[in-house]
C-alpha positions, 0 to 999 in steps of 0.5 A: 238648528233654530231659525236664524234671526236678525237684529240691529245694534247701535254701535258707539265709538266708530270714526272710520272704515277701519272701525267698521271692519274691526266690528264686523270681524269681531262679530263674525268670529262668534260661533253662530253668527252668519252675517254682520254688516256695519254701517258707518253713517248710521252707526248700526250693525245688522247681525244675522245669527242662530239664537240657539248658539249665541245670545244678545249679551254675547254679541254686545260683549264681542263689540265691547271686546273689539273696543267699541260700545253698544248704545242702551236706553233705560226705562224707569217704570212705576209698578202697581200691584206688587204684593210681596218680594216674590212678585218683584223677583217674578217680574224681574224674570219676566222682564229679562225674558224680553229680547233686548232687555239687558238688566232689570231691577224691581224694588218692592219698597219703591214699587219701581222697575229700572230696565236697561235695554237695547233700543233697536231691539226692544221698545218701552211699549214691549217692556210695559206689555211684559209687565202687564202680562205678568199681572202688573201695571206699569206707569212710565215716569220719564223725566217727571219722576216726582209728579208721576210717582206721587200721582201713582202713589196717591191713586194706589192709596185711594184705591186701597182706602176705597176697598177698605171702606167697602170691606168695613161697610159689609164686614162690621155688621156681618161680624157683629151679627155673627158674634151676637148670635154665637154668644146668644145675645140676639134671641132665637130669630138669629138662628133662622135659616134666612139669616145665613142668606143675609150673611152670604149677601154681606160676605160675597161683595167682600170676598169677590170685590174687596178680595178680587185682587188676591184672586187675580194676583194668585192666578197670574202668579201660579200661571207664571210658575210662582206663588205669592202672598195672594195665593195664601189669602185666596186659599185661606179665605176661599176655604172658609167661604166655600165651606159655608155655602153648602150650609147656607144652601141647606145641604149640610148642617153646621156653623157658617164661617162667612164672617171669618172669610170677610174679616180675613180679607178686610183686616189684610186690606187694612194692613195693606192700606197702612203699609202703602201709606207708610211705604210712601213715607220711606221715599220722602228723602228723595222727594225732599231732594227733588223739591230743592230744585229751583223751578225757574231761572233768570238768564241773559240771552242776547243781552236780554234778561228773561225768566225760563224754566230751569229745564230750559237752561243751557250750558253757557247761559249767564244766570242772575241770582238775587239774594234769597233765591236758589241757584238754578243749576251748577255753574261758576261765579262770573261776577259778584260776591256772596255767601251761599247756604249749601246745607241742604246738600252738604249738611254743613250749616255755615254759608260758604263764601263765593266769588268770581271763579268759584263753583256753585251748586244748583239748588243751593241758596244765595244769601247776601249779594247778587251773583252772575253765574255761568251754567256749566252743568244742566239736567241729569249732569248736575250735582243734585241730579247725580245725588238723587240718582246715587241715592236711588241706586243705593235704595234699589240695590240689595244688601248682602244681609237680605240674601237669607230672606230671599232664599227663604221667601223663594220657598216660603209659600209652597212650604206654608201650603204644605204645612197647611195641608199637613195641619188639616190631615193631622187634625182630621185623622189624629187631633180631632178624628172626623171633625172636618170643621176643626181641621179646616179652621186650623188649616185656614189659620195656618194659611192666613197667619203666614206672612212673606211680606214682612221678610221681603220688606225687612231689609229694603225699607231700612236701606231706603230710609237709611240711604235717604237719611244719609243724603240729608246728612251729606253722606252718599252710599253708592249701594246698600252693601256699602251701607251695611258694611260701614256699620261693621268697621272697626279701623278707620285709616285716614290719608293725611294730605287733603283728608286730615290736613287741608292739602295746602302746605306752605313753607315755614322755614328755610335753613342754610348749612352753617358749615357752608354759608354760615347763615340761617333764618326762619321766614318773616323773621326780619333778618338782614338783607345778607341773610335774606339774600342767602335764603332766597338764593337757596329758595330760588334754586329749589323753586326753579326745579319745582317749577310747574310741579303738581306735588303739593310740597313742590307747589308750596316751594314755588308759591313761596318763591313767587310771593317773594318776587324771586325770578325763577330759571328754566330747569333742564334735564328734569327727573323725578323719583316717586316718593323721594324727590326731584332733580334738574340742572339750573343755571349750570348747577345740578340741584336736587330737592328731596327727602333725607332718605334720598340724600343718604342713598346718594351719599351726599354729605349733610353738612351739619343739618341733621339736628335742624332736620330733627328739630323741624320734624319734631314740630310736625313739619315736612323737611326737604333738603336741597343739594347743589352739585352734590353738597346738601346746602340747606333745608326747606320746611313745609307744614300743612294745617289741620282741617277744621274739625279734624281733632273732633272727628278723631275724638268722635271715632274713638268714642265709637270704639274705633281705632284710627290709623294715619297714612302718610309719605312723611318721615316717621318723626313728622308723622308722629308729631301730627298724629300726636296733635290729632290723637291717632292710634296707628301711624303708617309713615313713609308710605309711597303712593303705590304702597297705600293699598298694601298698607290697607291690606296689612291692616285687614290681615292683622299684620302687626301695626305700629303698636303691639297692643293692636294685635288681634286674632280676628280680622279687622274691617277697615275703612279707608278715607281719602280724596277718591283720586290719588287714593283710588287703589287703597279705597278699592282695597279697603272694606269700605272706601270713603271719598272726600268730595267737594259737592260737585264731583260726587259721581266721579269718586270711585268709593262706595261712600262719598262725603259731599262736604269734605268734612271729616266728621262725616266719617263718624256720621256715616258709620253711625248711620250704618250701625243704626240701619244695620240694627234696624234691619236685624230687628226687622228680620228677627221680627219677620222670622220670629213671627212666622216661626212662632205663630205658624206652629201655634196656628197649626196646633189650633191656638189661633182663630183665623180672624186673629191670625189675619189681623196678626198677618196684616200688621206684621208688615206694618210693624216692619215698615214703621220700625224702618221709618223710625230711622228718619227721626234718629239723631245721627 
């Protein structure tokens, strides 16, 4: 049995002694837990346990199973000296070995590590120490992410530039002298023994100063049971350098290859310098978002106007925002009217009118009038901070397409070393029997031509640029998986209310049964008092039933009655049937407001209203019948207007070769009338709220839709577009859920993709961006694999000089990063 350990867990959610007992009982049930003592005042649990029988994640899971939480901290560290994807994975493993660390994500592209840990078990100092032990350097970014990151990036680039210049200073004359001597351009003096010593003096600083980082990185990687690019460079350059030493010392006759070792290191250093500069540009979207923040805010405290840093603004502060100034933080307008430019966050060019009670987003630009704004969200809770976090999360996540590269990268370096050894043996024993130099040179070429970096950078650089580009366009991807999958969508399902339409229906007609009352009349038709009285009676009864309703159709009836100044009665015995209608007693009468299907199911006579219902439905209006004491007395028609840009959005999706489906609870005739206006391909009508997910599943599994020409033998990839709340099950069922946001609720949507502006045209932009990103990833992966598959055998067969091999290897990573950067300027 291992020695018992004691740790302290910070517990959240406890309110009483019973909570304490519950947590204690839960912990003690775990095998291996010897004692558990929970303190309510300090909200901590001291647990003594056998680490061989139970782990920290088991303890946390037990606390959570008991209904409580464990507080965790998060360290955001900038990591320097990451050479390739193997380094990133090795550092992840090292961080996860630190007791108290629950999650660790290391991104090679951003050069950052995000670590979630239990603060009472692990400290940030311990986390940074683990980073150092693994051979890297950690820079804590904390709250000043942009400043610390930019400073560290610039320092890294300066260091790379310094080493490159030193390398060039020694390598260029060494290379020119060596080539001139080999080509017979310098005369007999160049072949004197002392010239080899001069070459050694020039090559040594390059080998051990400019290339020293590769030796350190290789040693630390091997010590941790891993192998990275540094191992290949150190082996290749050292082989050429060490082979030359006996010749310089006069122990052996032959040709020195000191210039080969120096050129290998300098060319790779040049590639790393260019790569560092290019990688810095992949994060420009985040830097641009961070740069949107207002630095100061003008607030009124205790009746005094003062200017304070934006970070010092508190919830409830009144902020004064003059024309031309940025709104410091999220809030609500208290006084004043203006137009606000939200294009920097939503991508929409037209300013949005704002008045008292209207929400405003921090970092947006006040264009016209003076606004007095009450701060509602500050710091990390603001829309901008949440957008930045979402983009960072997406950029740091791994796309499914990257798995192949990860699997190959894991065994790449050992495999290359094996191929290099086989190359040496093949040439020495068979290709050029006994020619040690030829075998060595070809082995060195294999070692330095191999490039695991390009494979490691192929996907994350494209994802990083793509996610940043999406944020500029008002499209937020929660993960790289969503960014990848959206490009494969071939069916887009749109929820009607709130997505295709504004979600603010209004009453258009009230029709009375001629068989009962012999009156009818559309709204605002200038009808006589007699007619208005009769329609108003029906409207008043229906509105009384719908009083307080949260359903858009019910709200429309209630709003129309209020606009007409009708006095509503209090309903009694209210009852609702989901997807059908409502009923209640109003002034002693049983009033039912609902669909034709509901009335038919109850056996209520329609009293000649069938023709009116059919006419109104053919005009894309939703009809609700009103029955009083078992008799259908009239029809109230409600219509919802299409959103601006809805028609253009569907047309654009069609141009992209996508099928468009519309999902609605409306009857088929109304739904088809709306679909005809917009150009919808597949109409899914009379869908109850709980049935939306099932309809999405049918689209995915190719259960026949509404039109027979949409049958296919392969499965469809379906994107569901909805409001993110009412459509949550359907969004979750879809291959890609796209939530229509409003700018301030971006973090609330459960969907993998959020359109900040709520503009439906953003769906086409999201899919188009995903397609471009996916294409870039495939190009990068093709280059990375093609490069290695073609050039490693070429080097093994003796067709590549080691110096040319080093140059090709150095620029392979630069190509991949540069190709990804082209996304920044792509027209989406």
